[in-house]
N, C-alpha and C positions, 0 to 999 in steps of 0.2 A: 504494500500500500504506500502511496506517495504521502510522506508525512506533512507536506505543505498543503494537501488537499483536505478540505473539511467535508466529511461524509455527512450528507443530509438525509433525514428521514422524510418520506413523502407519504401522505395519507389523503387520497382523493375521495371527497365526500359529495356525491351528487344530490344536492338538496331537492332538485325537482323530481327525482326518482326515488320515492320513499321505499319501495321494495328493495331496490339495490342498496340504498343507504342502510336499511335494517340488516341486510345480509353482511355488509361490510362491518357494521357495528358489532354484530354477533361474533364474526370471525376475529375481530380485534379483541373483544372481551374474552373470548375463549383462549386466545394466545396469551393475554395477560394472566389469566387464571392459571394456565398451565406452566407459566414461567415466572412465578412469584419470587423465585430466588434471584433472578436477574433483574426483575422489575418489582422491587419490594414495596415501594411507597407511591403508587400513582395517586394523583389528585385531579378529580374526585376519586374516592376509593372505589373498589370493585363493586361493592354492594349498591352504591349510588348509581353507577352507570348501568348496572343490570336492571335496576328499577326504571331508569329512563328508557331503556330499550323496550321493556315490557309496556310501559306507558304509551310510547309512540306506536307500538304495534297495535295496541287496543284502540288508540285514537284513529289510526289509519283504517281499521276495520269499521269504525263508527261512521266514517265518511261515506261508506257505501249506502247508508240509509238516506243520504242527502238531506239530513235534518239541518236546520239552520244553525250555524255556528260550529259545525263539526270540522270544517276545513280550517277555520281560524284556530281552533283548539289544537288540531293536528299540527299545524304549522308552528305554533308556539312550542309544542313539545319537541318537534323536530329541531328547532333552533337551540333548545337547551341541550339536546344530545350532541349536536354538531359542536357546540362550544366545549362540551366535556371531552369529546374525542380529540379536538384540536389541542386541548390542554394536555391530553395524554401524549400527543405527538411532540409537543414542546418538552414534556418530561423526558421522553425518549431521546430527544436531541440533546438535552442537558447531559444525560448519561453518556451519549456518544462523544460529546465534546470533552468530557472528563476522562474518557477511556477510548481514545481514537483507534487504538489497535483492535478493540473489540466492537467498534461501531457497527460494522455490517452484521455480525451475529446478533447484536442487540436489536437492531432494526428488524431482522427476520423473526426474532423471538417475539416481538411486539405485533407481528402480523402486518407490518408495514413494508414499504419498498424503499430501496436506496435510489436517490436522485441520480439520473444519468448525467455523466460528464458531457459538457458541450462538445460537439464535434469540432475538431480543429479545421480551420479554413484551409483550403488548398492554396499553396503559395503561387505567386505569379510565375515562378520558374523553379522546377524541380530538376535536380541533377543527380545522376547515379552512374556508377561504373558500368561499362559494357562488358560483354562476355570476353572479348578479345583484349589482350594487353594493349594499353594505349588508346582505348576507346571509351567514349562517354556518351550516355543517352540523355538528351535534354527534352523536357516536357513542359510546355507553356500552358498556363491557365487561360484558355481562349475566352472564357466568359469575362474574366477580369480585364483582359486586354482589349477586346473588341465588342463586348456586350453579347446579349442573346439575339439569335435570329439572323446574324450577319456573318457567321463563321465561313460559309461557302464563298464569300466574296473577299476573304482576307488572305494575306500571305505573311509569312514570318521570316524575319531576318535574324541571323544568329552571329554572334561574335565571341571570340575567346582571347584571353590574354595570359601570357606566362610571366609577366613582369609587374604584377600587381595593378594592372589597369593603365599603365603608362602608354602602352601601344596595344592596339586591338587587331586581330586577324578576322577577316570575314569568312564565314562558312556559307555554303550554298543556301539560298532562300528556298523555303518550302511552302506548299499550299496547306500543309497540315501543321498542327501545333506541336509537332515533335520531330526530332531529328537525331541522328547519330554522327558524332564527330570521331574520326579515327586518325591514327598516326601521331598521337600525342606522345610526349616523352614521359615514360614511367617515372615514378617517384618525384614528380614535379607538381607544384601547386598551380592550378589554372583557375582563372576567373571566367565566368560565362554570363552572357546577357542576351536578351531577346527584345525585338521590337516588332510590332504588328503594323501592317499597312492595310487599310480598308479603302478600296477604290484608289484614289490618288492621295489620300491622307496618310502621312507617315507618322506613326506614334513615337513617343519617346522611348529610349532604351530603359529596360527594367533595371532594378538594382542588381548589382553583380552578385553571383553565387559562386563560392570557391569550393574546390575539391582537389584532393591529392590524387593524381592519376596513378593507377597501378599497371 
């Protein structure tokens, strides 16, 4: 686990779908009840949340009669339960922050889910070693360079430098956002950059990316 990453507990509570909310609440309650050693002091206590679940369940059934006021009563009980479950989520988060190495097991024990890490954005230019010695594969992010919907009308210029960007050598321009450069000197650090042309508009060179060629 990355020690710099805060593991967050997630509990999605669909207030507009009472049956689903009740199912989630019962699952979380059962998880807390089964793991009191790991989750010893929830607030509100187990017995209170159990009563709130039962109360909402009964109130939801009462709405089927369509009697006046039953929906408002049901919604009020729903809000009380949602508030309690959110308090439980915050309690679990406090335990996770105090015990980061046990965060994910604690969240699972509470019947909750771990927040997904945001996906890393694709860089403007990705550089990796090719199969053959002295070769490098370059892949440009076409969407960032030219936008969506115009990729077929774009071309890509490539350059590389072996002296820290003082001088640049042109590689062949390609209609695709990728290319392979061969014949480079092994054990040498090269810088690479790309520029896109759309119609007759030439874009700026990307920030250089360096790689030691093998």
